[in-house]
N, C-alpha and C positions, 0 to 999 in steps of 0.2 A: 406244602401250604405254603412257606414262607416263598418258595420258587414263583409259585402261581401269583400271590401277591406282588411280588416283585415285577413279573412281567406285564400286570395291569396298572401299575403306577405309572402316570404319566411323567416323560420325561421334559427337562425343561432344556432349550436349544442352549448351546454354548453363548452365543451371542447375548440372549435374554439375561443370563448369568453375569456376564461382565457389565451390561449396561445398568444392572439394578445395584452394582457394588456399593456398598457405604461409602467406600474411598472416593468412588467417582461422584457421587452425591454432593460429598464435600468440598470436591474442589469444584465444582459447579455454583455450590452456594457460595462460597468463597469469591469465586470470580464476578460474580453478581454484587455481591456486597462491595467488593472492590471497585466495581463499575459505579455503583452508587457512589460511592464516597469521592471518586473523581467528579463526577456532575455536582455535587455538593460543593466542592472546594471549587470548581469553575466559576459557579452561580456566585460564590462568597468574594472571589476575585473581581469576578465583573461588577456587581454590587460595590464594591469599594472603590474602584477608577469612575463608577458613576457618582459616588459621592466626593471623588476628587472634583470631577468635572461640575457637580453641583457648587462646588464651593467658588470654581473659577467664574461661573456665571453669577454667583452672589457677588463677588468682588467687581465684575463688570458693571451690574447692575445698580451698584452703589452711588456710583458719583454721581448720576445725571439729578437724583432730587436732592443732595447736597450740595450742588454746586452754587446756587443762588446763596444758601447760606455760609458757602467759603468765601465767597466773595464780600459778602457783609462783615464777616468776623475779620479778614485780612486786609479788609479795604482794597482790594485790587480789582481792576479792571479785566475784558475779556483774555487778554494777551498773555496777563500775568497769571490768572488763573489756568489758562492753557498749557502753562509749563508743567500742571500735572501730568499731561499728557505726554509731554516731552520727556520727563524724567523716565515716564513708564516704558517709553518707546525704548530710550537708552538701556533699561532694564531688559524687555525683551530680547532685544539684539545682542545683548550680552549673552542671555541666557540661551538662546538658540544656538550662538556659536559656540559656547561652551558646552553644550550638549552633545554636539558632533566629537567633541574628544573625550568628555567624561564618560559617554556610554560605552565606548570601547575599553576603556579603563577601569571603569568600576562596575560598570552593569545598571541592569534596570533599576533593581530594589534600593540600592544607595541612590542612586540619582535622583528616583523620585522623590525620597524621603529627604534629601537633601533641599530639594524645591519647597518640600513642604514646610520646613525649617525655616527658611528665606521668608515664607509668609508670616510665619508666627513672630518672626522679629519685626517685618514690617507692621503688622497691626499694633505691637507693642510702641512703636513708634508714633502712629496716627492716633492710636488712643488717648494719647496726653495732650493732644492739641498742640504740639510745640510750635516755635515759629515757624514762617511759612517756608524755609529752605531746609529744615529738618523736616517737615511734612512734606515737601516734594519728595525729599530723600527716600522716605519712607514708600513712596509708589516706585522708586528704581528699584529699591530691594523687592518689592512685591512683585515686579515685572521679570526680574531673573527668576524667582522662586515660581511664578506661573506659565515660563517658557520651558522650563524643564519638566515640571509636571506634565503640560501640554503634549510635549514630544512625547515623553515617556507612556502615557497612557493612549494616546492615538497609535502609535507605533506597535503596542502590546495588542490592543483590538484589531487592528489591522493583521495580524498576524495569526488570528484564529481560523480556526477550517470550518467551524459548524455555524451558519449563515451570518458571516461578518457583515452584511450590508445591513440588517436588522440591527444587529449589535451598536453599528456604529450610529445608527439613527438613534436607536434608545440612551448610547451615551451622551449623545449631544443634545436629546430632549433633555437628561438630566442638568445639562447647563442652561439650558431655557428655563427648567424650574427654578434653577438657583437664581437667575437673572429676573424672574418674574416675582420670587418672593422678595427678596433683598430691597426692592422700591417702599414695598409695603411697610417696612420695618424703617427704612431711612427716610421715609416721608416724614413720619410720627416724630422721629429725632431731630429734622431739619426744623421743627417747630419748639423744642424743647431748649433749657439754657445749657445743659449737658448734652450737646450736639455729637460731640465727639464720642459718646460713649457707644455709638452705632459701632464702632470696631474694635469696642468690649466683645460684642456680640459676635463681630468676625472673627476676633482672636481665641473665643470658645469653639467655635467651627472649625478653625485651621488646627487647635490643639487635638482635638477628635479625629480630624484628618489624619494628623502624623501618627496618631497611636494605631489606627485601622491600618495604616500601610506598612508599618513595620510588624504589627502581629500576623498579618494576611500572607504578606509577601516576604517578610523574615531578612529583608536587604539580598536576596539572592538575584541572579542573573534571570534575564527573560527567559533563556534557554531551560534552568530549573525551574521557574515556575511554570511555564509548559509541560515541562515533563512530569509535572505534579499530578495534572488534569489530562494524560495521555497524549499527549503531542508531541510531535519530532520538533529539533531544534530547528532554527532556520539558518539557513545557509548564508555564510559571511565571506566578505573578502578576506584576504592573505594577512592585510595588516591596516593599522588604521589611517596610515598615510594614505595607502592604496584607496580605501574606503573613501577619505575624503575627495579623492580626485576624481572617482567614478561617480559619487552623487553629483559635485558639481560640473562635473561634463556631461549631464543629461539636460536636453533641451527642454523636455517635458517638466523636470523637476521645478526650472526656472520660471515657467508659465504658470505652473499651478502654484508655486509659492509668489507669484503676483497677483493672480486671481485670487487668492485667499487673502493676500495683503488688501486688497481693495474691499473684498467682500465683508470681510470684518471690522475693517474700516468704516464702511457704510452703518454696518449694524451697531457698532456702539455709537457712532455720530448719532443716529436715531434716538438710540436709548440714552445718550449723555445729554444731547443738548434739544431734544424736544420739549422738555419742560420749560425751559426757558424760553423757548419759542413760543408757546401756547400762554405763557404769562404774559411776555412781552406784547406780542403781536395779537394775539386772542383774547387777551382779557383774562385769563384763568387764574384762579384762586390758589390758596396755598395745598390745595388738594391734587393740584395738575400732577404733583408728582405719582399719581396712580396711574397715568397716562403711561408714564415709563413701565409699568409695569404691565399693563395692558400689550405693550408691545412684545415685552419678552414672554408674556405668557401665551400671545399668539405663536412667538418662535418656538416654544414648548410643544404646541398643539401641532405646528406644521411637521415636525419632524416625526411625530407619532402617526399623525391621521392621513398624512399623504403618502405614506411608506407604499400603499398599493398603487396609487397614482402613478409613482416613481417606474413601479416594476410594468405597471399596464404601457403607459409611454416610452418609457426606456430614460435613464437618467440622464443620459446627455442633451437628448432633446427636450426633456419637460424643462430643464432648467433656462431655457430660453424662454418658454412659455411665461415660468413665474418671473422672470426678471421683467420681462413686457408689461405685465399685469402691474407688479409692484410700482413701476415706472407711471403707469396711468393713473393709478392711487396716490402717488407722491404730488401728481399735479392736480388731485381734486383736492388733498390739503394745502396745497397751494394757493389755488384760485379760487377756491371754495371759502367764504368767511363764517365758517360754523364751527363752533366749538366741541360740541357734540359728534358732527359728522367728520370732523377731524381728528377725534379720539377714535371713534369706530376704525375710519380707514387706515391709522397707524396701527392699530391691533392687526388688521386683514395684512398689511405688510409684512408684518410680523409673522405670520401664518405663510407668506409667499416665499420670506426670504429664508423661512427655517430648515427647509430641507437641504439648502445650496451647500453647506458647510460639508455635512455626511456625505453628500453625493461627490463633492471633490476628492474626498478623501478616499471613497470606493473605486472612484475613477483612477485614484494614484495606484491602487492595489492591482489595476489592470493594466495599465501601461508602463508601469516602473519594475526594473527586474526585482524580483523576490529576496533577494540576499543583500538587496540595499534599500529595502522598504522601510525599515526601521528609522535608519539614520535620514533618508528622504522625508517621509512623513514629519520627522522631528524638525528638520529645516523648514518644512512648508507651514507646519504648526507655530513653528517660531517667527516666521515671516507675518503670520496671520496677528499675532500677538502684536507685533509691530505695527501692524494697519491700525491696529485697535487703538494705539497711541496717537499715530502720524496724523490720520486724517481728521480727529476729532481737533486736534492742534490746529491746525490748517484752517478747518471752521472757526475757532476762537479767534485766530490771529485776523482773518479777514473780517469777522464780525465786529472786530473791536474799531474797524473803521468805516464798515457799512452797516453795522447793525446785524442783529441775529435774523432778520429777514431774509438774508442770502443763504439761510439753510437748504431751503428747497431746491433752488435752482442747484446748488452744489450736489445735493443728494440725487438729484434726476439725473445730472451730469456724470458722476459717478458710477449709477447703475448703468447708464449707458456704456460707458467706458469696460466695466465688468462683462459685458456681455460680447464686447469686442475680445477680449482677451479670451474668453471661452472658446470663442469661434477657431483659435490659433491652438489651442491645447490639442494634441494628438489623442485621435478615436484608438478604442482599444485594439483595432486592425493594424495600427501601426507602433504596435509594443515596441521599448526600447530594451534592447539586450545589452 
């Protein structure tokens, strides 16, 4: 009887036994759990860098609405108040050059935290409303910190493998969000007795930024942080010195750096001086600071909402279209004496200029050798930060003699110059190895 029952009992194929093994199921569950953990950590890392860029945008959007108040408090003209941009430029260039050395020696985590600490110190200076030379020194210290953080954040995101174009757009949309929100706050403080308390708000944001960077990245190198999310390390040169030589030997690096310098200069010149232009030329009131907020809000919208246009038309080609349209709108602001029309046109200019920075960074990833990408992008981004100080200062220096009416012709000429530089940047077909 036992024999008969044994003979009719269905047999399980050996393969089925092994596939339903408890050990195999545990391994599969553990693997999925580990993958989810990596994705979660990747999202946290990216969100932290977005906060860093948000704070950078907050900083750049602050100066415009406060400039008229700073001029009154310190009793300085356009040229003297523009020294704020000069000191910031010195800080940016110092930070960009330092990054090329510090990145190889100390790594991503330590360098980006160092940059955040420079910002904390700068806002401590500025919030006390010290004598003008010390106030300007705060801008230089801030410039070093911004250059280090900008270089490291852009280099990190450019090294990601999963849809880096979209992430670069979102990263710089976070910058636009910061630059959009800070004028809303700065405009209110500009009308208060304790106007410098705006920098106390900035100090609080900078402290949060430092805590987040230390907590999330733990002072680790970029390769260690990439390994935590399952990505291979970036290839690098044999030595610090050889990496510096290789970066500066690339023609594309210098063209992209020059393009970004002019682009960021245009962006911050619009955001920094448009409030003064609207008040002095168009008769705007104390609430004119909101126009700067509208510009940076457009910047944020453009970096998010035009992603599909960039893909459809092609990033290299679409940049020319955006620049041409932006020039046309600046001509409207220049020649049409309408306060509302000018405000709307400035916001649309922000939308059109918005995608240009992430497009340039994505293009760098296509035309530059991958093992030099972080160092190259660090230098390019640092030059951009220098442009955010250099061109606004030039505008202020010229305006001190000719009046702020020269803002629009300067912007139109700088935008046209920017387009001519982009023509010279190599396409992806001429990748420099």
